[in-house]
C-alpha positions as CSV (number, residue, x, y, z in Angstrom):
1,M,8.8,-17.3,9.1
2,G,8.5,-20.4,7.0
3,S,7.2,-20.8,3.5
4,T,4.3,-22.6,2.1
5,V,3.4,-23.8,-1.5
6,L,0.5,-22.1,-3.2
7,S,-0.6,-23.7,-6.4
8,L,-2.7,-21.6,-8.9
9,R,-4.6,-22.5,-12.0
10,I,-4.5,-19.5,-14.4
11,D,-5.5,-18.7,-17.9
12,G,-2.8,-19.1,-20.5
13,E,-3.1,-15.5,-21.7
14,L,-2.6,-14.2,-18.1
15,L,0.5,-16.5,-17.7
16,D,1.9,-15.0,-20.9
17,R,1.4,-11.5,-19.6
18,L,3.0,-12.4,-16.3
19,R,6.0,-13.9,-18.1
20,Q,6.4,-10.7,-20.2
21,H,6.1,-8.4,-17.1
22,A,8.6,-10.6,-15.2
23,A,11.0,-10.7,-18.2
24,K,11.0,-6.9,-18.4
25,R,12.3,-6.9,-14.8
26,G,14.6,-9.8,-15.2
27,M,12.6,-11.9,-12.7
28,S,11.0,-15.3,-12.7
29,V,7.2,-15.4,-12.9
30,Q,7.2,-16.8,-9.3
31,D,9.3,-13.9,-8.0
32,Y,7.2,-11.4,-10.0
33,V,3.9,-12.7,-8.5
34,V,5.3,-12.8,-5.0
35,R,6.6,-9.2,-5.2
36,T,3.3,-8.0,-6.7
37,L,1.4,-9.6,-3.8
38,I,3.8,-8.1,-1.2
39,R,3.4,-4.7,-2.8
40,D,-0.4,-5.0,-2.8
41,D,-0.4,-6.1,0.8
42,F,1.8,-3.1,1.7
43,D,-0.5,-0.7,-0.2
44,E,-3.5,-2.1,1.6
45,R,-1.9,-1.8,5.1
46,F,-0.7,1.8,4.2
47,K,-4.2,2.7,3.1
48,V,-5.7,1.4,6.4
49,A,-3.0,3.3,8.4
50,V,-3.9,6.6,6.5
51,E,-7.6,6.0,7.2
52,E,-7.0,5.4,10.9
53,T,-4.9,8.5,11.1
54,E,-7.6,10.5,9.4
55,K,-10.1,9.2,11.9
56,F,-7.9,10.3,14.8
57,Y,-6.7,13.7,13.5
58,G,-9.3,14.5,10.9
59,E,-9.0,14.8,7.1
60,T,-5.3,14.9,6.0
61,E,-6.2,17.8,3.6
62,K,-6.8,19.9,6.7
63,L,-3.4,18.8,8.2
64,C,-1.2,19.9,5.3
65,G,-0.7,23.4,4.2
66,P,1.2,24.6,1.1
67,T,4.5,24.4,2.9
68,G,3.9,21.0,4.5
69,P,2.2,19.6,7.6
70,A,0.5,22.1,9.8
71,V,-0.8,21.5,13.4
72,T,-4.5,22.2,13.4
73,R,-5.5,20.3,16.6
74,D,-4.1,20.1,20.1
75,P,-2.5,16.6,20.3
76,M,-3.7,16.0,23.8
77,T,-7.3,17.3,23.7
78,R,-7.8,17.1,19.9
79,D,-9.4,20.6,20.1
80,P,-8.9,22.8,17.1
81,I,-6.0,25.3,17.3
82,T,-7.1,28.8,16.2
């Protein structure tokens, strides 16, 4: 995978905040922004995966009991297990 340049025009106050956040983590502003974008992309992909799982199996609240995951549907027929 190659890399591409992305140029941004941002407000001076936002840049100052980005510098502060990056400095707290010992990172450059560029590295901080890239990591933030990667994390946001992962969060979005994870959210979509959870939604797709809920569509297939039903709401996740129904799948998890107090001690962890509980099987509530037959994996082949998706019929409720009683």
